N, C-alpha and C positions, 0 to 999 in steps of 0.2 A: 511233614515237609511243607515248606511255604511256597506258594505260587503267586505270581503277579496277576491280580484279578483285573477285570474291566474297570477303567477309571482309576487304576492304581491301587486297588485294595489288596491287602495282604492277609491271607487267612489260610488255614489248613484245608486239606481235602475233605476232612470229616465235617467241616463247617459248611461247606457249600458243594452241592452235587455237581456243579458245572465248572469247577475250578480247573479240571484237567484240560489242557489244550488251549486255554485262554492266553497263556503267556505269550505265545507267538503273535497273537493279535495285538498285544499291547506293548511290545518291546520298544516301539518307536516313541511311546509316551512315558516309559518308565524312568527316564532321566529327570523328569520334573519332580521337584520336591513336594511331598504331601503338606497340606495346610495343618496348622495346629488346631486344637479343638475349638478355640474361640473363633478363629477365622473361618473354620469349616462351617460352624453353625451360622455365622454371619452370611456366608455365601449361599447357604441353603435358604436362608430367609429372603435374600435377594431373588433367588430363583423362584421361590413361592410367590413373591409379590409380582414378578414379571408374568408368570403363568396365569395368576389370578386376574391381573389387569388385561391380559390378552383374552381370557375367557369372557370377561365383562365387555370388552370392546367388540368381540365377535358374537355376542350373545344373540343378536337378531338373526345371524346366520345359523347358529346352533339351534335356535328355536324353530326356524323354518325347516331345517334338516330333520328335526324330530317329527315333523308332520309326515315325512316319508316312512318313518319307522312304524306308523300305524297301518301301513299297507302290507299286504302279504309278502311281497318280494323283498322288503327290507325290514321286516319285523325283528330281525336279529340285531338291528342297530342299537337297541336298548342296552344290550349286555357288552358290546364291544368296548365302550369306554372303561368298564370294569376290568376287562381282559388286558387293556393297555396298562392300567395301573398295576395289575398283577405281574405282568411282564417286567415292568419297571422295578418292582420289588425284587423279583427273582434275578434280575441282571445286576442289581446294585451291590450285592454282596453283604447286605445288612444281616446281622445275626438275629433272626426272628425269635430265637429262643430267649434272648436277653430282654426282649420287650413283650413277652407273652401277655402279661397283665394289661399293658397299655393297648395291645392289639385287641384283646377281648373287649375292653371298654369301648374302643373305637368301632369294633364290629357291631356292638349293640347299638351305638349311635347311628351307624351306617344302615342297619336293618330298619330302625325306626324312621330314619330319613327317607329311605327307599319306599317304605310303606306309605308315608305321607305323600311322597312324590307321585306314587302310582295312583293313589286316590285322587290327587289333584288333576292328574292327566285324564283319568276316566271321567271325572265330574266337570272338568274344565272350569273350575270355580276359583282356583288360586291364582292371584296376579303373577305375571311373569317375573316381576322384581323379587317376589318372595321365593320363587323357585331358584332364581339366580343366587340369592343369598345362601340358600341351602346347598347349592352346588359349590359355591366358594368355601363354605364351611367344610364340606367333605374334602375338597382339595387341600385345605389347610391341614386337616387331619393326616392326609396321606404324606404330605411333605414333612410334617412333624415327625413321623416315624422314619422318614428317610434321612433325617438330620445327621445320623451317625455314619452315613455312607461317606467314605473318605474321598475328598476332592484334592486336586493338585494345583500348584501354582500355574498361572496362565500368562503367557507373554502379552504385552500391551497390544501388539499388532493383531494377535488373534482375537482379542476382545473387540477391537475396532472393526475387524472383519465381521464379527457377529452383529455389531451395531449396524453396519452397512447392510447386511442381509435383512435385518429387521426393518430398516427403512424401506428397502426395495419391496418387501412383502406388504408393508402398509400402503405403499404407492400402488401396488398391484390391486389391493383391496379397493382403493379409491376408483381405479379404472373399472374394476369389475362391478362396482356399485353404479357407476355412470352408465355402463352398457348392459347391466343386468346379466352378467356372466357368473352365475352361481358356482359352477365347477371351479373357475379360476379363483373365486373368493375362498372356497374351501381349501384349495391347495395352498393359498397364501397363509392360512391359519396353521397348517402343518409346518410350512417353512418358518413361520414366526416362532413356533415351539422349538424347532431345531436351532434357530439363532440364539435362543435363550441358553441353550446348552453351551454354545461357543462363548457367550458372554460370561457365563458363570464358571464353567469347568473346562473350557477349551476343547481341543480335539480328543483328549482322554475321556471327558464326560460324553462328548458326542458319540464316541465309539460304543459305549455301553448303553447310554440312554437314548441315542438316536433311533436305533431299530424299534424299540417299544413305542416311542412317540410317533415315528413314521407309520407304525401299524395302525394308528388311529384313522388313517385314510380309509380304512375299510368300513368305518361307520357312515361314510358319505355315499349317497346313491350315485350310480353311473350317470354321466351326461345323457340327456334325453336322446340325442341322435345315436350315441353308442348303444344305449340300452335297447332302443327299438331295433337296431341292426342285429345285435347279439341275440335278442329275444326271438326274432324271426328265424335266425339261423338255428338256434337251439331247438325251437319247436319243430322245425323240419327234420333235424337230425334225430330227435327223440321219436317222432312219428315213424320215420323210416326204420330205425333200428328196432323199435318195439314191434313193428309189423313183421319184420324178418324173424324176430325171436318167437313170436306167436306162431308163425308158419312152421318154424323148425320144431315147435312143440306139437305140431299136428292140428292146429286150430285153423279154421277157415277165417282168415283175416285179410282185409283189403284196406288200402290207404286212399283217402280222398282228401288231398291237401294236408291239413293238420288234424284230420279226423280219421279214426280207425273204426272200421266196420267189422265186428266180430259176431258171426251168426246173425247178421243184419241188425245188431245192436250198436248204435253209434256211441263212440267214446271220443269226446273232444279233448285235444291236447291244449288246455287253456294256458294262459300266461303263467299261472302258479305251477303248472306241471311242465313247463319248458325246460327246467333245469337251471335257470339263471340264479334262482335263490340258492339252490344246492351248490352251484359252482362258486357263488360269492362266499357262502359260509365255509365251504371246504377249502377255498383259496385262502381265506383268513386263518383257518386252522393250520394249514400247511406253512404259511408264513410264520405264525407264532411258534410252531414246532421247530422250524429252521432257525429262528432267533435263539431258541433255547439249546439247540444241538451244537453248542460251542466245542464239545469234545469230539465231534465227528468231522471227517474231512469235508472240504468244501463241495466235493462232487456228490456226497450223500445229501447235503442240503439242496443242491441244485436238482437232483432227481426227485426229492420230495416236492419241491416247488412245481416242477414241470408235470408231475403226475396229478396235480390237483384237478385240472379240468377233465382229463380222461376218467378219473375215478368218479367225479361228480356225474358225468354222463352215464357211466355204467350203473351207478346207483339209481339214477332217474329212470333208466330203461327197465331196471328191475321193478321199480315202483309202478310204472305204467303197465308192465306185463302182468304183475300180480293183480292189479286193479281190473284189468281186462278179463282175466280168468275168473275173478270173483263175479264180475258182471255176467259172464257167460254161464256159470253154474248156478247163480242165484239172481236171475233176471227180474224177479218180481219183488225183491226185497229192497224197498226204498230206504229203509233205515240203514241197511248195510252200505248202500251207496253213499249216503251222507256220512256215515262213520268212516268209511275208507277215504273219502275226499278230505275230511277234516284231519285225520290222524296218520295217513300214509306218509306224509312228509316227515313227521317226527320219527316214524319207524325206520326211515332210511338212514337216519344219522348213525345208529349202531352198526348198520351194514357198512357205511363209509368208514367208520372208525375201525371196523374189523379188517377191511382192506388195507387201511393205513398201517395197522399193527402187523399184518402179514408182510407188507412192504418193508417196514422197519426191521423185522426179523430176518428177511432175506438180505438186506443191506448189511446187517450186523454180521452175517455169516460170510459174505463175499468181500466185505471191505473192512479191514481191521486196522485201526490207527496204530502207527509205529512211531515211537519216540526217537528223537535225534540221537540219543545215547546208544540206541541199538546199532548204529552205524559206526560207533567209535572203534570197535575191534577191526572192522574192515578198513577204516581209514588209517589206523595205525599200521596195519599190514601193508597197505599200499605205500605208506611213507617209507 
């Protein structure tokens, strides 16, 4: 059975795991005629050129942003652009099986490029222009594999609206550069990417490609004022909740600001232990999952999004509690303290994923999608 996919793609349920339920999201754009093969490839080439030009134009901003990725709070920023591309592929409806050999060849090039890029970042010896060329090549490879994704005809007015949004984003960039407003500059980059969708594929392309491109906002650090405010709040919440948990477990624990005293052993709740990093990572994961959950009702996606921060806080309290207990029972082991400090954060990711899995299983049992056809008999009876 054929379903209307995001962006107007037509394919069977067996070809794409997220085809069920997408029809309702795309009904308003289904009337537009699909482009023929030549025009489709041409428009994908236009989209690739637009995105690559935007990347080159915003390269100084991206390069500055990458300096935040070398810090503990935002070290996950390196992988988020790759997740953005993965989401774009999964939402595009491209039959990956038909281009397996091409994908393997590109994956090999990607791994080599990432290796060279990592060495360049560590050694800080490669010129920025060389890194930019490498990024543009990788973008070219991605769009080459997306060239078979079906686009549809776009009204002239919609294209001009996209051009207008792009002009506004570039003007915002000029203002941000004048007043050194980095967060505004980063937001204008995301807006420019979305405007490219309108210019090339109209509202149909914006519907399926917009969420993955908008997801790229997670690779940017929070504004300094917001980061400081949230950091202080999360540190206080983590300290209070962890102290209560330790006391419930029968441990002699006291809180002194953002410091926990357990059997007179001080345990500082540092910035890296505040939960901000876990909240950012898990928030990004929840958004990515909501983007892919096209077969689920909207309230399921909303619940997943709203639960991101509470789950991040719970996992962080578990981390601090376990660390405090290890410090209590092994107070003399400095190696253990260093090992826990370095690896406890990574150990919390499987815990967060486990909570997310349990949440999804619960939603699957209490919220069952119902097709419109299921109401046909009742409607006929009522008639």
